[in-house]
Each structure stands twice: as structure tokens, then as C-alpha cells.
Backbone bond lengths (Angstrom), bond angles and torsions (degrees), N, CA, C in turn:
res aa  C-N    CA-C-N  psi(-1)  N-CA   C-N-CA  omega(-1)  CA-C   N-CA-C  phi
1 M - - - 1.467 - - 1.529 109.45 -
2 E 1.319 118.46 133.28 1.445 121.92 179.77 1.530 110.55 -67.94
3 I 1.352 114.65 156.68 1.457 119.79 -176.44 1.525 111.82 -58.29
4 N 1.334 117.78 -42.53 1.467 118.55 -178.02 1.526 111.32 -64.88
5 K 1.333 117.13 -31.88 1.463 119.55 176.27 1.519 110.93 -71.26
6 K 1.319 116.27 -35.82 1.467 119.30 177.89 1.522 110.81 -69.73
7 E 1.320 117.39 -35.80 1.460 119.68 175.34 1.525 110.47 -62.49
8 K 1.310 116.55 -40.16 1.468 120.65 178.11 1.530 110.33 -63.79
9 A 1.335 116.10 -43.62 1.462 120.13 179.02 1.529 110.87 -64.28
10 L 1.338 116.39 -40.05 1.459 120.60 179.00 1.520 110.60 -63.68
11 S 1.307 116.70 -44.33 1.462 120.84 178.57 1.524 111.20 -61.33
12 E 1.329 116.26 -42.68 1.465 120.11 -179.82 1.524 111.58 -65.99
13 Y 1.336 116.90 -34.23 1.465 120.05 179.10 1.521 110.91 -68.76
14 I 1.325 116.76 -39.70 1.461 121.90 -173.85 1.522 112.86 -79.62
15 T 1.328 117.71 -33.21 1.468 122.65 -172.68 1.527 114.96 -51.25
16 P 1.336 120.19 -42.67 1.473 119.11 -177.19 1.525 115.38 -63.46
17 F 1.319 117.99 -20.65 1.466 120.49 179.88 1.533 108.60 -80.91
18 S 1.320 116.14 127.59 1.466 119.77 -171.93 1.528 112.68 -74.37
19 F 1.339 117.76 -41.66 1.465 120.44 -177.60 1.531 108.68 -149.25
20 P 1.342 116.98 82.44 1.466 119.67 -177.88 1.519 112.55 -77.16
21 A 1.323 115.37 154.32 1.455 122.16 166.91 1.523 107.05 -105.87
22 I 1.339 116.74 147.13 1.458 121.38 -177.83 1.517 108.90 -125.55
23 A 1.338 116.21 122.97 1.460 121.16 177.34 1.529 108.43 -79.43
24 F 1.316 116.52 110.07 1.460 122.91 -176.29 1.522 109.24 -104.59
25 S 1.328 116.58 110.90 1.463 121.21 -177.08 1.521 112.44 -85.64
26 G 1.334 116.77 -18.98 1.455 121.09 -173.96 1.511 111.84 107.32
27 G 1.332 116.71 -10.16 1.455 121.03 -179.97 1.519 112.78 -84.52
28 R 1.341 115.10 174.53 1.460 120.47 -176.35 1.530 112.32 -65.65
29 D 1.322 117.75 -40.79 1.468 120.47 -173.68 1.524 112.28 -67.18
30 S 1.328 116.54 -52.91 1.468 118.58 178.98 1.528 110.51 -70.23
31 G 1.341 116.96 -28.90 1.463 120.08 176.15 1.516 111.55 -65.17
32 F 1.327 116.32 -43.63 1.460 119.96 178.30 1.524 110.62 -63.63
33 L 1.330 116.78 -42.36 1.463 119.96 179.90 1.525 110.48 -61.45
34 A 1.327 116.73 -46.49 1.468 120.30 179.89 1.522 110.79 -62.64
35 W 1.335 116.58 -44.06 1.467 120.36 179.09 1.532 110.67 -63.26
36 F 1.311 116.85 -42.74 1.462 120.98 -177.77 1.533 110.34 -61.11
37 V 1.328 116.20 -45.17 1.474 120.05 -177.87 1.525 110.87 -70.18
38 R 1.323 118.01 -49.63 1.464 121.26 -174.06 1.527 113.59 -79.43
39 N 1.333 116.73 -41.21 1.463 119.36 -170.89 1.527 114.21 -102.19
40 K 1.321 117.69 -31.56 1.466 120.48 179.34 1.523 110.79 -89.49
41 M 1.345 116.87 -51.71 1.461 120.75 177.43 1.528 111.51 -77.21
42 K 1.344 116.27 -22.37 1.469 122.77 -175.25 1.528 110.89 55.88
43 K 1.320 114.63 42.84 1.459 121.97 -179.05 1.528 109.38 -99.75
44 G 1.296 116.88 139.67 1.454 120.46 175.68 1.515 110.35 -61.46
45 A 1.320 117.19 127.60 1.463 122.43 179.75 1.516 108.41 -157.72
46 L 1.312 116.10 149.26 1.455 122.50 178.90 1.529 108.97 -98.98
47 I 1.319 117.22 122.52 1.460 121.68 177.04 1.526 108.33 -91.71
48 L 1.339 116.20 125.09 1.461 121.48 -179.29 1.520 109.86 -121.19
49 S 1.321 115.97 140.09 1.463 120.56 174.42 1.517 108.30 -135.03
50 A 1.327 115.48 163.73 1.465 119.91 -177.31 1.519 110.91 -139.78
51 D 1.315 115.30 139.65 1.464 121.83 171.71 1.517 108.55 -110.39
52 H 1.339 115.55 155.63 1.459 121.18 178.24 1.518 108.64 -157.54
53 E 1.305 117.01 -178.98 1.464 120.76 -175.24 1.528 112.78 -65.49
54 L 1.310 117.31 -18.13 1.464 121.84 -175.47 1.528 112.40 -108.93
55 T 1.334 117.26 17.21 1.462 121.01 176.23 1.524 109.55 -68.69
56 P 1.332 118.58 126.46 1.473 120.70 179.56 1.524 111.30 -61.70
57 P 1.325 117.11 150.21 1.475 120.43 -178.51 1.524 111.76 -60.13
58 G 1.328 114.83 135.02 1.461 120.76 176.72 1.510 115.36 88.49
59 E 1.338 118.24 -11.83 1.468 120.10 -175.34 1.524 112.24 -70.55
60 S 1.314 117.98 -38.23 1.470 120.54 180.00 1.527 110.31 -62.42
61 E 1.335 115.86 -44.92 1.452 120.47 179.45 1.537 111.08 -65.42
62 Y 1.320 115.67 -37.00 1.464 119.77 179.74 1.528 110.90 -64.25
63 R 1.320 117.52 -42.30 1.470 120.60 178.54 1.521 111.00 -61.01
64 L 1.321 116.27 -41.34 1.469 119.56 178.57 1.516 111.23 -63.82
65 R 1.320 116.33 -39.03 1.466 120.70 177.99 1.532 110.63 -62.04
66 I 1.328 116.98 -43.95 1.467 120.98 178.18 1.521 110.03 -62.42
67 A 1.339 116.29 -45.38 1.461 120.69 -178.27 1.529 111.22 -60.10
68 K 1.330 117.36 -42.41 1.463 120.76 179.43 1.518 110.74 -67.83
69 T 1.320 117.09 -40.24 1.466 121.41 -178.56 1.524 111.49 -60.89
70 Y 1.329 116.43 -41.66 1.463 120.08 -174.02 1.526 113.93 -103.37
71 G 1.326 116.58 10.43 1.451 120.07 172.53 1.514 115.61 78.92
72 W 1.322 116.87 22.61 1.469 119.38 178.19 1.527 108.96 -90.69
73 L 1.306 115.42 57.60 1.461 120.06 -174.04 1.522 112.49 -69.82
74 D 1.338 115.68 -13.84 1.460 120.01 177.63 1.529 111.59 -94.57
75 M 1.323 118.31 8.54 1.463 120.39 177.92 1.524 109.94 -56.27
76 E 1.311 116.00 135.61 1.457 120.66 178.53 1.519 110.09 -107.59
77 N 1.324 116.23 133.00 1.455 121.91 177.99 1.526 108.96 -117.03
78 V 1.313 115.45 133.19 1.471 119.92 -179.70 1.522 108.96 -124.26
79 F 1.332 115.70 150.79 1.464 119.61 173.67 1.517 108.32 -97.73
80 V 1.328 115.49 130.94 1.461 121.36 -179.36 1.523 108.65 -122.23
81 S 1.317 117.16 120.62 1.461 121.17 178.83 1.528 110.05 -75.60
82 L 1.337 116.13 132.25 1.463 120.48 -178.28 1.523 113.85 -119.10
83 L 1.314 118.13 -31.89 1.460 120.53 -170.88 1.521 113.85 -70.23
84 D 1.347 117.52 -8.86 1.458 119.00 174.72 1.527 112.09 -78.25
85 L 1.343 116.29 -9.40 1.459 120.70 176.92 1.532 108.99 -86.18
86 P 1.334 118.88 122.21 1.478 120.77 -177.22 1.525 113.04 -56.61
87 E 1.342 117.10 -36.76 1.467 119.68 -178.63 1.530 111.98 -61.45
88 I 1.345 115.22 -30.78 1.461 120.04 179.98 1.519 110.89 -90.35
89 N 1.314 117.00 -44.63 1.460 120.59 -178.93 1.526 111.52 -57.14
90 F 1.345 116.50 -36.25 1.466 120.16 179.74 1.524 111.84 -104.46
91 N 1.330 116.47 13.06 1.465 122.44 170.06 1.530 112.79 51.12
92 T 1.314 115.68 50.88 1.462 119.79 179.94 1.525 110.21 -75.21
93 Q 1.315 116.95 167.98 1.462 120.82 179.98 1.524 112.04 -67.19
94 D 1.324 117.23 -13.62 1.460 120.69 177.60 1.521 112.20 -100.65
95 R 1.349 116.43 15.17 1.466 119.47 -175.98 1.521 111.74 -60.97
96 C 1.348 118.26 -37.31 1.462 120.78 -176.64 1.528 111.12 -65.13
97 Y 1.322 115.65 -34.38 1.462 119.31 176.55 1.525 109.84 -64.98
98 A 1.333 116.45 -49.58 1.471 120.66 -178.78 1.518 110.89 -62.55
99 C 1.332 116.31 -41.38 1.466 121.18 -179.75 1.525 111.11 -64.19
100 K 1.313 116.03 -50.90 1.468 120.09 -177.30 1.527 110.90 -63.19
101 R 1.323 116.31 -39.00 1.477 118.90 -179.73 1.529 110.69 -65.88
102 R 1.346 117.80 -42.20 1.465 120.75 179.02 1.532 110.25 -65.68
103 L 1.333 117.36 -50.43 1.465 120.95 -177.51 1.521 112.05 -60.01
104 M 1.320 116.34 -50.06 1.460 119.98 -175.75 1.525 112.35 -69.91
105 S 1.313 116.76 -31.20 1.469 119.41 176.46 1.520 110.58 -62.47
106 V 1.333 115.73 -42.62 1.463 119.81 178.22 1.527 110.45 -65.09
107 L 1.337 117.45 -45.43 1.463 120.25 -179.49 1.522 112.13 -65.11
108 I 1.316 116.71 -35.66 1.475 120.07 176.18 1.523 110.20 -61.91
109 D 1.335 116.80 -43.67 1.474 120.28 179.24 1.530 110.53 -60.84
110 V 1.340 116.40 -43.04 1.465 119.93 178.62 1.522 109.99 -64.28
111 A 1.327 116.39 -45.58 1.467 120.92 -178.74 1.530 111.38 -59.64
112 R 1.305 116.88 -44.51 1.467 120.60 179.83 1.520 111.33 -64.19
113 S 1.347 115.93 -39.32 1.460 119.35 -179.41 1.525 112.05 -66.46
114 R 1.352 116.81 -20.77 1.466 121.54 178.93 1.525 112.48 -97.71
115 G 1.332 116.38 4.74 1.457 120.50 176.20 1.514 115.31 87.44
116 C 1.322 118.18 14.57 1.469 121.22 179.35 1.525 110.68 -76.08
117 D 1.326 115.59 148.48 1.465 119.57 -178.49 1.526 112.90 -103.62
118 V 1.334 118.72 -0.27 1.461 121.50 178.49 1.525 108.63 -165.40
119 L 1.333 115.95 154.71 1.456 121.02 171.17 1.528 107.94 -115.76
120 F 1.333 116.37 123.83 1.460 123.04 176.68 1.524 109.75 -98.78
121 D 1.324 116.06 149.25 1.463 120.05 168.62 1.524 108.56 -130.17
122 G 1.341 116.47 170.31 1.460 120.95 -170.96 1.519 115.46 -98.51
123 T 1.319 118.60 23.25 1.464 120.69 179.82 1.527 111.06 -62.85
124 T 1.339 116.14 137.76 1.466 121.64 -179.58 1.530 110.73 -111.75
125 L 1.326 115.56 175.04 1.463 120.86 179.98 1.524 112.78 -58.79
126 D 1.336 117.25 -32.63 1.466 120.91 -177.23 1.525 112.18 -58.36
127 E 1.334 116.25 -33.91 1.462 119.99 -176.06 1.531 112.21 -66.21
128 L 1.320 117.04 -23.12 1.463 120.56 -179.61 1.526 111.77 -70.18
129 K 1.326 116.85 -15.69 1.465 121.37 -177.05 1.517 112.17 -97.16
130 K 1.344 118.12 0.20 1.450 122.07 -175.68 1.528 110.45 -119.46
131 Y 1.328 114.62 172.65 1.461 119.99 175.81 1.522 108.02 -77.18
132 R 1.324 116.06 100.38 1.456 121.45 -176.48 1.532 109.54 -134.86
133 P 1.358 117.44 77.71 1.470 120.05 -179.86 1.521 113.36 -61.35
134 G 1.337 117.25 -19.52 1.462 119.90 178.68 1.514 112.73 -64.54
135 L 1.323 117.55 -22.73 1.464 120.06 179.36 1.523 111.10 -62.79
136 R 1.317 116.41 -31.65 1.469 120.47 178.45 1.526 110.16 -63.26
137 A 1.322 116.87 -39.06 1.465 120.80 179.24 1.519 110.76 -65.57
138 L 1.334 117.28 -41.23 1.468 120.44 178.14 1.521 110.78 -58.02
139 D 1.315 115.17 -44.49 1.469 119.99 -179.25 1.524 110.96 -64.55
140 E 1.315 116.88 -44.22 1.464 121.17 -179.12 1.525 112.21 -62.40
141 L 1.334 116.48 -36.59 1.464 121.36 -175.60 1.528 112.99 -88.22
142 G 1.313 117.32 -8.79 1.461 119.95 179.93 1.511 114.36 80.70
143 V 1.351 117.36 19.08 1.463 120.66 175.33 1.524 108.85 -71.50
144 K 1.320 117.01 134.49 1.461 121.76 -178.32 1.528 110.55 -96.28
145 S 1.314 115.66 142.86 1.470 122.09 179.09 1.527 108.87 -119.62
146 P 1.338 117.63 87.34 1.474 120.99 -175.50 1.523 114.22 -59.88
147 L 1.336 117.34 -30.93 1.463 119.68 -178.50 1.522 111.58 -70.55
148 I 1.326 116.97 -32.49 1.462 120.33 173.29 1.524 110.09 -70.87
149 K 1.322 115.96 -46.70 1.469 120.70 -175.86 1.522 112.25 -60.51
150 T 1.344 116.61 -28.90 1.466 119.47 -178.15 1.535 112.26 -109.61
151 G 1.350 116.14 14.47 1.452 120.90 167.07 1.509 118.57 78.34
152 W 1.343 118.15 29.45 1.467 120.67 -178.48 1.528 111.47 -86.31
153 T 1.346 116.01 135.65 1.460 122.09 171.03 1.532 109.14 -101.14
154 K 1.317 116.22 167.13 1.462 120.23 178.86 1.529 111.55 -62.67
155 E 1.317 116.95 -38.66 1.453 119.83 -179.61 1.527 110.96 -65.69
156 E 1.324 117.42 -35.90 1.463 120.42 177.47 1.520 111.31 -69.31
157 I 1.337 116.48 -36.08 1.465 120.18 174.99 1.527 109.50 -63.54
158 R 1.328 116.66 -43.24 1.465 120.73 178.44 1.532 110.50 -60.55
159 K 1.333 116.04 -45.53 1.463 120.63 -178.61 1.526 111.14 -62.00
160 A 1.333 116.79 -46.35 1.463 120.43 179.89 1.529 111.00 -64.72
161 S 1.340 116.79 -39.58 1.467 120.96 179.98 1.521 111.17 -64.39
162 R 1.324 116.06 -37.21 1.461 119.83 176.19 1.524 111.19 -67.59
163 T 1.325 116.11 -41.24 1.464 120.64 -179.83 1.528 110.59 -57.83
164 Y 1.337 116.08 -41.86 1.463 120.96 -178.42 1.533 112.18 -89.44
165 E 1.338 115.87 3.61 1.473 122.21 179.32 1.530 111.61 53.26
166 L 1.312 115.45 45.34 1.455 120.51 179.89 1.525 110.58 -75.10
167 L 1.311 115.34 146.91 1.457 121.93 -172.59 1.527 112.14 -58.64
168 F 1.319 116.34 -32.22 1.464 120.54 -174.84 1.527 113.09 -97.14
169 A 1.339 118.17 12.06 1.467 121.45 -175.61 1.525 112.84 -56.36
170 E 1.317 117.40 -37.73 1.468 121.01 -177.53 1.529 112.39 -105.96
171 K 1.315 117.71 15.02 1.466 119.84 -177.33 1.534 110.60 -65.51
172 P 1.329 117.73 129.46 1.469 120.18 177.45 1.526 111.02 -63.76
173 S 1.316 116.30 153.63 1.460 120.27 177.96 1.517 110.04 -64.90
174 E 1.329 116.54 149.94 1.452 121.53 -178.43 1.521 108.53 -138.76
175 S 1.310 116.15 159.99 1.461 122.05 177.89 1.520 108.04 -153.14
176 C 1.326 116.75 167.00 1.462 119.69 -177.17 1.521 110.17 -67.95
177 L 1.323 116.70 159.10 1.455 121.68 -174.13 1.524 113.74 -66.44
178 A 1.331 118.06 -15.42 1.471 119.52 177.44 1.523 111.38 -62.13
179 T 1.337 116.63 -26.15 1.466 120.04 -178.43 1.525 112.26 -72.02
180 R 1.312 117.69 -5.41 1.470 120.81 178.33 1.525 111.74 -84.49
181 F 1.324 117.07 -8.22 1.460 121.19 -173.23 1.526 111.36 -117.96
182 P 1.327 117.37 151.67 1.469 119.47 175.45 1.523 110.03 -67.68
183 Y 1.312 115.78 154.70 1.458 119.97 176.43 1.531 110.18 -59.30
184 N 1.337 114.67 147.03 1.465 123.80 177.93 1.528 113.12 70.27
185 Q 1.329 116.32 19.48 1.466 122.11 172.54 1.528 108.80 -97.86
186 E 1.326 117.81 123.45 1.459 120.17 178.28 1.524 110.19 -63.37
187 L 1.326 115.64 132.38 1.462 121.44 -177.71 1.528 108.82 -93.64
188 T 1.309 115.60 91.61 1.461 120.66 -179.36 1.530 110.06 -85.03
189 P 1.328 118.13 155.62 1.470 120.53 176.54 1.531 112.10 -55.40
190 H 1.328 117.44 -36.38 1.468 120.70 -179.88 1.526 111.19 -63.14
191 L 1.331 117.48 -46.57 1.455 120.89 -179.35 1.533 111.02 -66.00
192 I 1.323 116.21 -41.10 1.465 120.19 -179.91 1.525 110.82 -63.80
193 E 1.323 116.79 -43.26 1.465 120.09 179.80 1.524 111.30 -66.85
194 T 1.336 117.27 -36.96 1.465 120.66 177.87 1.522 110.78 -60.45
195 V 1.337 116.42 -47.60 1.467 120.78 179.82 1.526 110.35 -64.08
196 S 1.324 117.41 -41.53 1.466 120.51 179.63 1.527 110.75 -60.01
197 E 1.329 116.56 -47.42 1.469 120.16 -179.58 1.525 110.79 -64.56
198 F 1.318 116.49 -41.09 1.458 122.64 -179.57 1.526 110.81 -61.76
199 E 1.332 116.21 -48.30 1.464 119.84 -177.26 1.522 112.43 -73.51
200 R 1.304 116.85 -28.57 1.462 119.45 175.71 1.533 109.76 -62.49
201 K 1.317 116.04 -38.69 1.462 120.17 178.46 1.523 111.11 -69.37
202 I 1.324 117.83 -42.00 1.462 120.73 178.69 1.524 110.37 -62.24
203 R 1.324 116.82 -43.05 1.471 120.65 -178.10 1.523 111.82 -62.11
204 S 1.311 117.29 -24.12 1.466 119.80 -179.51 1.525 112.33 -66.54
205 T 1.345 116.74 -15.85 1.466 118.89 -178.98 1.521 113.93 -129.36
206 V 1.336 118.54 -20.06 1.465 122.06 -175.51 1.522 110.51 -103.46
207 D 1.323 116.99 126.35 1.464 121.08 179.38 1.530 112.83 -89.28
208 G 1.327 117.48 -24.93 1.459 121.10 -175.67 1.521 113.15 -84.96
209 S 1.322 115.29 -168.28 1.468 121.55 179.11 1.524 110.59 -79.11
210 F 1.315 116.04 145.25 1.467 120.83 176.64 1.523 108.75 -158.61
211 R 1.321 115.53 163.18 1.461 122.25 172.36 1.528 108.03 -145.56
212 A 1.304 116.65 144.30 1.464 122.04 170.92 1.525 106.73 -101.26
213 R 1.318 116.53 96.55 1.460 121.41 -179.07 1.535 108.85 -83.12
214 V 1.313 115.53 128.75 1.463 120.46 -172.52 1.533 110.56 -107.20
215 H 1.337 115.43 131.61 1.464 122.58 176.71 1.536 107.65 -117.15
216 P 1.339 117.09 80.99 1.473 119.13 -174.07 1.512 113.52 -60.21
217 E 1.341 117.46 -32.41 1.460 120.20 -174.82 1.526 112.57 -66.00
218 I 1.328 117.46 -24.31 1.473 120.35 177.09 1.529 111.39 -117.56
219 R 1.333 115.78 11.71 1.481 122.38 175.44 1.527 111.89 56.05
220 L 1.330 114.75 49.58 1.466 120.88 -176.33 1.522 110.63 -131.65
221 I 1.325 116.78 140.35 1.464 122.76 171.16 1.526 107.43 -114.88
222 R 1.332 115.58 124.45 1.468 122.25 -176.26 1.532 108.90 -110.74
223 I 1.316 116.47 119.94 1.462 121.18 -177.23 1.526 110.23 -92.52
224 E 1.324 116.40 121.00 1.459 122.18 169.14 1.529 106.97 -101.52
225 V 1.328 117.23 129.27 1.461 120.48 -179.09 1.521 108.69 -145.94
226 D 1.342 116.75 148.24 1.462 120.09 174.43 1.522 109.42 -49.23
227 L 1.331 116.19 133.70 1.461 120.09 -175.32 1.529 112.40 -59.91
228 T 1.324 116.86 -28.34 1.474 119.70 178.92 1.524 112.00 -68.50
229 C 1.346 116.36 -17.41 1.473 120.56 -177.48 1.526 112.69 -111.10
230 I 1.321 116.97 1.07 1.465 119.80 -169.59 1.528 112.60 -60.92
231 K 1.326 116.66 -31.11 1.471 119.84 -179.51 1.523 111.96 -64.60
232 D 1.349 116.52 -26.44 1.468 119.52 -177.71 1.523 111.96 -64.81
233 I 1.335 116.75 -29.72 1.464 120.30 -179.72 1.524 111.19 -63.88
234 F 1.330 116.35 -25.81 1.462 120.47 -175.37 1.526 113.50 -93.48
235 L 1.332 117.22 5.42 1.458 118.64 171.18 1.526 108.09 -60.13
236 P 1.321 118.54 130.55 1.475 120.74 -171.90 1.525 114.52 -50.36
237 E 1.338 116.58 -45.22 1.468 118.87 -176.73 1.528 112.22 -67.77
238 I 1.348 117.25 -30.19 1.463 121.13 177.88 1.527 110.11 -78.22
239 R 1.322 116.21 -49.88 1.468 120.96 -178.64 1.530 111.26 -57.47
240 E 1.310 116.67 -46.24 1.463 120.07 -177.92 1.523 111.74 -65.45
241 E 1.340 117.12 -38.33 1.460 119.77 -179.73 1.523 111.24 -69.60
242 L 1.335 117.75 -37.94 1.465 120.85 178.77 1.528 110.71 -64.83
243 V 1.302 116.73 -42.44 1.467 119.98 177.38 1.531 110.33 -62.79
244 K 1.312 116.17 -40.74 1.474 121.02 179.24 1.526 111.06 -62.09
245 I 1.339 116.71 -45.85 1.465 120.92 179.73 1.524 110.23 -61.62
246 A 1.333 116.09 -46.59 1.466 120.93 -177.18 1.528 111.04 -61.25
247 K 1.318 117.07 -47.87 1.466 120.17 -175.50 1.525 111.49 -70.71
248 A 1.318 116.58 -33.47 1.465 119.42 176.77 1.523 111.43 -66.38
249 S 1.328 116.23 -22.71 1.466 121.41 -179.59 1.518 112.90 -96.58
250 G 1.330 117.19 5.49 1.461 120.78 175.84 1.510 115.40 96.04
251 F 1.341 117.67 7.15 1.461 120.52 177.83 1.520 109.34 -91.43
252 K 1.331 115.86 149.57 1.456 121.20 -175.77 1.528 112.47 -100.33
253 W 1.357 116.60 -32.26 1.459 120.00 -174.70 1.527 111.16 -131.16
254 V 1.336 115.29 147.47 1.464 123.49 169.59 1.518 106.64 -126.08
255 T 1.329 117.23 125.85 1.462 120.88 179.81 1.528 110.00 -126.11
256 V 1.332 115.55 159.35 1.462 122.33 173.53 1.525 107.41 -112.09
257 D 1.318 116.54 124.00 1.466 123.31 -178.35 1.527 109.47 -77.22
258 I 1.333 117.21 117.03 1.464 120.07 -174.94 1.525 113.12 -74.43
259 E 1.332 117.99 -6.97 1.472 119.63 171.67 1.525 111.51 -76.32
260 G 1.316 116.46 -17.92 1.453 120.02 -179.02 1.514 112.92 83.41
261 F 1.324 115.33 -170.82 1.467 121.12 -177.48 1.519 111.08 -71.89
262 R 1.356 116.04 131.07 1.464 122.40 172.25 1.522 108.57 -132.44
263 S 1.306 116.43 120.20 1.462 119.97 177.35 1.520 109.47 -63.73
264 G 1.348 115.40 130.35 1.460 119.89 178.54 1.513 113.69 67.86
265 S 1.333 118.03 35.87 1.467 119.33 -174.27 1.528 113.24 -67.07
266 W 1.333 118.21 -24.90 1.470 118.67 174.16 1.520 109.56 -62.85
267 D 1.345 116.55 -39.22 1.463 119.96 179.09 1.526 110.87 -68.98
268 L 1.341 116.23 -36.80 1.458 120.42 -177.51 1.530 111.80 -70.92
269 S 1.343 114.92 -38.87 1.458 118.70 -174.60 1.522 113.25 -87.59
270 K 1.356 115.69 -25.56 1.457 121.53 -177.55 1.525 112.27 59.45
271 D 1.367 116.60 24.18 1.470 117.57 179.55 1.507 111.75 -95.07
């Protein structure tokens, strides 16, 4: 289906809802959905975002920048505690389900209190092909995914975002900081802060996607980065600072994974 036909289908799906709320994570997919509803359809909608202990560095500020750019000055941001949930604190394989259920439950409560008749999220067709236990929580809670219902893929979202020259069109994919750790690793404040500081430094020079995967049991941090950007990690001022951060936090080795960035690589490798 051509993009203009999918836009028509998306508009037709959304129109019957009188006052939707949209869960905006800061990524391209939910950003496009929010922009499409508020700025393209010019439909009244409440934009909601959430911060938590596992929010990647810079994401909160980025969401505010998007909101100001597109006039979502009424966007509401809430803090949701996650580490009190055992599934998340101990990074179990069901953590995404527990996380999504907690986050969306809070956003649903906010949406209802503001008179919204539905909560939308930005899940696309691509997510149905991956290990995404959080999708079960969306279904249980009645969260609607208009991009799935009208057949949008991530590449089509990227194409449409480029066409409209949206600020987030080239934004690298992002995920919560729990994805930096192997399953069944306790997520302590020290480990979370180490990864945050490490990735904040990488982001200062790398434009593409990356992850700092942490192997606490062998005191190693493994950097996955888009192969087109891999040389940036070896800039002396970046390399030296990353080693300094790692060793100050009790890690012995920092390595660069020559396979490059892979979304969900813990799931792929099963290590």
C-alpha cells in the first residue's frame, strides 16, 4: 500500500475517537503518530510521556525539544517507578511485559483523568516479528496501536518522516537501559549510572545507533555501534574517556563488537 493510502487509512482509524491520548516515547514511530494526529489531522489529542530509572541519557530533553518544535506545549510527562518490580530489578526475560504494563497503566490513569477515550501507542508491524513480551500487556490493557491496525512498517514511518522533514526522521533507535544487561542480572543504581555515563559520552560523538552491553561477571563493557560510525569510538579523546569511566566503575575491559549494532542482541545470542 502506498504511503498516501496508509495515511488515509490511519486518519480513518483515528477519526472516530473523540479525544485520544498518545504515548510518546521520544522515538520515530510514536513521534510520527503524535505529529500525524496533532499537526497533520489537527485533531485534539493529549500527548503523554514517561520517565523512569531506566530512561536513556538525553531522552527526556529530546522529548521536550520535539514537543516545543511541534507545539505540544500541553504534553504531560510523568515519572513511573520501575525498579520496585522484581521482574525488572532482576532483569528477567519477562521484564518488558512488567515494564509495559506498569508504564501504560499509569498513562491510562492519566488519560482517563483528562477525559480521553483511548490510549494510542506507536507499535508498528515490525514488532510482531520480534520477541516483544510487552505487546501482551498492551492487549490486556486495551491500548490501541493505530500503526499496526493500518499496516505501517518502520521503514514506511522513516520514509514518511523524511517526506515531511520531521525532526526525528533520522533519529537512531533507542531502548530502555535494561537492554544493556544480560537477563537475570540485578540492575543496581551503580550499574545503571555507569551505563548512563558511558553512553552519554558515546552519544557526544556517534550519530548512529549503539549500545553499551555490560558483562558484570567478567568486568567487561562491550560496545555495539553502527559499522558506519565504528571509527568514531577510536578517536583518542573518546576512547580514553570511555576506558576511564569503565575502570573508575570497577570494570577491567572495554571492547568494540565487530559485528556492530544489533537490536535485541541478548535475545539473538542467548548468552
